[in-house]
C-alpha positions as CSV (number, residue, x, y, z in Angstrom):
1,M,-48.9,-43.9,2.4
2,D,-51.4,-45.6,0.1
3,Q,-53.3,-48.8,1.1
4,P,-51.3,-51.3,-1.0
5,R,-48.0,-50.1,0.3
6,T,-49.3,-50.1,3.9
7,L,-50.5,-53.7,3.5
8,F,-47.2,-54.7,2.0
9,A,-45.3,-53.1,5.0
10,V,-47.6,-55.0,7.4
11,F,-47.0,-58.2,5.4
12,L,-43.2,-57.7,5.7
13,Y,-43.4,-57.0,9.4
14,L,-45.5,-60.2,10.0
15,I,-43.0,-62.3,7.9
16,G,-40.1,-61.0,10.0
17,F,-42.0,-61.6,13.3
18,L,-43.1,-65.1,12.3
19,S,-39.6,-65.9,11.1
20,S,-38.1,-64.7,14.4
21,F,-40.7,-66.6,16.4
22,S,-39.9,-69.7,14.4
23,V,-36.2,-69.5,15.1
24,F,-36.9,-69.1,18.9
25,A,-39.4,-71.9,18.9
26,E,-36.8,-74.1,17.3
27,Q,-34.2,-73.0,19.9
28,F,-36.6,-73.5,22.8
29,D,-37.3,-77.0,21.6
30,Q,-33.6,-78.0,22.0
31,D,-32.5,-79.9,25.1
32,F,-29.8,-78.0,27.0
33,S,-29.8,-80.3,30.0
34,G,-26.4,-80.4,31.5
35,Q,-25.2,-77.3,29.8
36,K,-24.1,-74.2,31.8
37,I,-22.8,-70.8,30.8
38,I,-21.2,-68.2,33.0
39,I,-21.5,-64.5,32.2
40,A,-19.0,-62.7,34.4
41,G,-18.3,-59.0,34.8
42,T,-19.9,-55.7,35.9
43,G,-22.5,-55.2,38.6
44,D,-24.1,-52.5,36.5
45,S,-26.0,-55.0,34.4
46,Q,-26.0,-57.8,37.0
47,K,-29.6,-57.4,38.2
48,L,-31.0,-56.9,34.7
49,L,-29.2,-59.9,33.2
50,R,-30.1,-62.1,36.1
51,N,-33.8,-61.4,35.3
52,I,-33.3,-62.0,31.6
53,A,-31.5,-65.2,32.3
54,R,-34.3,-66.5,34.6
55,E,-36.9,-65.6,32.0
56,L,-35.0,-67.5,29.3
57,E,-34.3,-70.5,31.6
58,S,-38.1,-70.8,32.2
59,K,-38.6,-71.2,28.4
60,L,-35.8,-73.7,27.8
61,K,-35.6,-77.5,28.2
62,G,-32.8,-77.5,30.7
63,G,-29.6,-75.4,30.8
64,K,-28.2,-73.1,33.5
65,I,-27.2,-69.4,32.9
66,E,-25.1,-68.2,35.8
67,I,-24.7,-64.4,36.4
68,P,-22.2,-64.4,39.3
69,D,-21.6,-61.4,41.6
70,T,-19.7,-58.5,40.1
71,V,-16.0,-58.6,39.4
72,G,-16.1,-55.4,37.3
73,S,-16.0,-55.0,33.5
74,T,-12.2,-55.6,33.5
75,G,-12.6,-58.6,35.7
76,G,-15.2,-60.1,33.4
77,I,-13.0,-59.8,30.4
78,K,-10.1,-61.4,32.3
79,A,-12.4,-64.3,33.3
80,L,-13.4,-64.6,29.6
81,L,-9.8,-64.7,28.4
82,A,-8.8,-67.2,31.1
83,G,-11.7,-69.5,30.2
84,R,-13.5,-69.0,33.4
85,A,-16.5,-67.4,31.7
86,D,-18.3,-68.0,28.4
87,L,-19.3,-64.3,28.0
88,A,-18.3,-61.1,29.8
89,R,-20.7,-58.3,30.8
90,V,-19.3,-54.8,30.6
91,A,-20.3,-51.2,31.3
92,R,-17.9,-49.7,28.8
93,P,-16.5,-50.3,25.3
94,L,-13.4,-52.4,24.9
95,L,-10.2,-50.7,26.0
96,E,-7.3,-50.4,23.5
97,N,-5.2,-53.1,25.3
98,E,-8.2,-55.5,25.1
99,K,-8.7,-55.2,21.4
100,K,-5.6,-57.2,20.6
101,Y,-7.4,-60.3,21.8
102,N,-9.8,-60.3,18.9
103,L,-12.8,-59.9,21.2
104,T,-16.3,-59.0,19.9
105,Y,-18.2,-56.3,21.7
106,L,-22.0,-56.1,21.5
107,L,-23.8,-53.1,22.8
108,F,-27.3,-54.1,24.0
109,A,-28.6,-51.2,26.1
110,K,-28.0,-47.6,27.3
111,N,-28.6,-47.3,31.1
112,P,-29.2,-43.9,32.7
113,V,-27.1,-43.1,35.7
114,V,-29.4,-41.5,38.3
115,F,-29.3,-39.8,41.6
116,V,-31.5,-41.5,44.2
117,T,-32.6,-40.8,47.8
118,H,-34.0,-42.7,50.6
119,P,-37.9,-42.3,50.8
120,S,-37.4,-40.1,53.9
121,V,-36.4,-37.4,51.5
122,A,-39.9,-36.9,50.3
123,Q,-40.4,-33.2,49.5
124,I,-38.2,-32.8,46.4
125,H,-38.2,-34.4,43.0
126,N,-35.3,-32.6,41.4
127,L,-31.7,-31.8,42.1
128,K,-29.4,-29.3,40.3
129,I,-26.1,-30.7,39.3
130,Q,-24.4,-27.8,41.2
131,D,-26.3,-28.7,44.4
132,I,-25.2,-32.3,44.0
133,M,-21.6,-31.2,43.6
134,D,-21.9,-29.0,46.6
135,I,-23.4,-31.9,48.6
136,Y,-20.5,-34.3,47.7
137,S,-17.9,-31.6,48.4
138,A,-19.6,-30.9,51.8
139,K,-20.5,-27.3,51.0
140,I,-24.1,-28.3,51.5
141,T,-24.8,-30.7,54.4
142,N,-28.5,-30.3,55.2
143,W,-31.5,-31.3,53.0
144,K,-33.2,-28.0,54.0
145,S,-30.7,-26.2,51.7
146,V,-32.2,-28.0,48.6
147,G,-35.9,-27.8,49.6
148,D,-36.5,-30.7,51.9
149,K,-36.6,-31.4,55.7
150,N,-34.1,-29.9,58.1
151,H,-31.9,-32.9,58.4
152,K,-28.3,-33.9,57.7
153,I,-27.5,-35.3,54.3
154,Y,-25.7,-38.7,54.2
155,P,-24.1,-39.0,50.7
156,V,-22.7,-42.3,49.5
157,T,-20.4,-42.8,46.5
158,R,-18.6,-45.5,44.6
159,E,-14.9,-46.1,44.5
160,P,-12.7,-44.3,41.9
161,G,-12.7,-46.1,38.6
162,D,-16.3,-47.2,38.9
163,A,-18.3,-46.9,35.7
164,S,-20.9,-44.5,37.2
165,V,-18.1,-42.3,38.7
166,K,-16.4,-42.1,35.3
167,I,-19.6,-41.1,33.6
168,L,-20.2,-38.4,36.2
169,L,-16.6,-37.1,35.9
170,K,-16.9,-37.0,32.1
171,Y,-20.0,-34.8,32.4
172,R,-18.5,-32.7,35.2
173,P,-14.7,-33.1,35.5
174,D,-14.8,-30.7,38.5
175,F,-16.9,-33.2,40.5
176,H,-15.1,-33.7,43.8
177,V,-15.9,-35.9,46.8
178,N,-15.1,-34.9,50.4
179,K,-14.0,-38.3,51.7
180,K,-14.5,-37.3,55.3
181,A,-18.2,-36.5,54.7
182,T,-19.0,-39.3,52.2
183,K,-19.3,-43.0,52.5
184,V,-17.5,-45.0,49.8
185,I,-19.1,-48.2,48.7
186,F,-17.6,-50.9,46.4
187,S,-20.5,-52.5,44.6
188,N,-24.0,-51.7,43.4
189,P,-25.8,-54.2,45.6
190,K,-24.1,-52.7,48.7
191,T,-24.9,-49.2,47.5
192,I,-28.6,-50.2,47.2
193,E,-28.5,-51.8,50.6
194,A,-27.0,-48.6,52.2
195,L,-29.5,-46.3,50.5
196,V,-32.5,-48.5,51.4
197,N,-31.6,-49.1,55.0
198,H,-30.5,-45.6,56.0
199,K,-32.6,-42.5,56.1
200,Y,-31.6,-39.2,54.4
201,T,-29.1,-40.8,52.2
202,L,-28.2,-39.7,48.6
203,G,-26.4,-41.9,46.0
204,F,-26.0,-42.5,42.3
205,L,-26.1,-45.7,40.3
206,P,-27.6,-47.2,37.1
207,L,-31.4,-46.9,36.9
208,S,-31.7,-50.7,36.1
209,N,-30.5,-51.4,39.6
210,V,-33.2,-49.3,41.3
211,K,-36.1,-51.5,40.1
212,G,-37.8,-53.3,43.0
213,T,-36.7,-50.8,45.6
214,N,-38.5,-47.9,47.2
215,L,-35.7,-45.4,46.4
216,R,-36.7,-42.1,44.9
217,V,-35.2,-41.2,41.5
218,M,-34.4,-37.5,41.2
219,N,-34.7,-35.4,38.0
220,L,-31.4,-33.8,37.1
221,D,-31.6,-30.1,36.5
222,G,-35.3,-30.6,35.8
223,I,-34.7,-33.5,33.3
224,S,-36.1,-36.9,34.0
225,P,-34.2,-40.1,32.8
226,T,-37.0,-41.1,30.4
227,I,-36.5,-43.1,27.2
228,E,-37.0,-40.0,25.1
229,N,-34.6,-37.8,27.1
230,V,-31.9,-40.5,27.1
231,Q,-32.3,-41.2,23.3
232,S,-32.2,-37.5,22.5
233,G,-29.2,-36.9,24.7
234,K,-31.2,-34.4,26.8
235,Y,-30.5,-36.5,29.9
236,P,-26.7,-36.4,30.1
237,L,-25.7,-39.4,32.2
238,T,-25.9,-42.7,30.3
239,M,-23.9,-45.9,30.6
240,P,-23.4,-48.4,27.7
241,L,-24.1,-52.0,28.6
242,G,-22.5,-54.7,26.5
243,I,-21.7,-58.3,26.1
244,V,-18.2,-59.5,25.0
245,Y,-17.2,-62.8,23.6
246,K,-14.0,-64.3,22.1
247,E,-15.2,-67.4,20.2
248,K,-18.3,-67.3,18.1
249,P,-21.1,-68.2,20.6
250,Q,-22.6,-71.6,20.2
251,G,-25.4,-73.5,22.0
252,L,-26.7,-71.9,25.1
253,A,-24.5,-68.8,24.8
254,K,-25.9,-68.1,21.3
255,V,-29.4,-68.6,22.6
256,F,-28.8,-66.2,25.4
257,I,-27.5,-63.5,23.1
258,D,-30.4,-64.0,20.6
259,F,-32.9,-63.8,23.5
260,L,-31.2,-60.6,24.8
261,Y,-32.0,-58.9,21.4
262,S,-35.4,-60.4,21.0
263,K,-38.7,-58.6,21.6
264,K,-39.1,-60.2,25.0
265,G,-35.5,-59.5,26.0
266,Q,-35.8,-55.9,25.0
267,D,-39.1,-55.6,26.9
268,I,-37.4,-56.6,30.1
269,I,-34.6,-54.1,29.4
270,L,-37.2,-51.4,29.1
271,D,-39.0,-52.6,32.2
272,F,-35.7,-52.0,34.2
273,G,-35.5,-48.4,33.0
274,A,-32.7,-49.0,30.4
275,I,-33.0,-48.4,26.6
276,P,-32.5,-51.5,24.4
277,I,-30.2,-51.1,21.4
278,P,-31.2,-53.2,18.3
279,R,-28.6,-55.7,17.1
């Protein structure tokens, strides 16, 4: 590219950046005291969105952004339709029976679903999908069989219908859980708690929920859940994270969505291991 065109491209970038900065400066200057929004729904983006909400609140003049404990994607949409939430957070696109309500779905990130172990499983960095399937079906019961210490494996899973389970089943429909040998847990926070507090455990959940823990993220069939591997589709397990609204967002709800897609919001998404999707 010649110098004039390069300078022009830089000029356009700076104009866009300054324009975006000006819009946010104007929004941050507004007084949102007494205003509160509730963003109900999935636990798969709960930790991530709580951090984004706290960062935004620190920049605003007043206003409260509440990210309540998970009620699931469907529960979030029900809360939105019932007027108990201003926005819904989901880990899937809208279902056919939800589209009749004229809802708007905004995809804001792709979140790798990863297999993680307690730090006591310290000698391996990779698991084959077939070995994982054999562990959950109780054909493999000792970490020694996959290259680690001679110790019993304690696998944990989520309930049927969970977003991570659905993604895993889509990738391997023959994935089967031996219920007698596997602990079923009903939320991401409880899954994290079980994995952190119990040695020799194995589980799976969205990568954004692993941040701030000492859990070990496994490569899957030699492929790590990096930005490049997720974007290229080389890493096969990814979850869509979205926001849903019914009425056109105004006030604090609009500012939150704008911030979610801003450079700062997308930097936070990346920091949590997910891949931001431009608006």
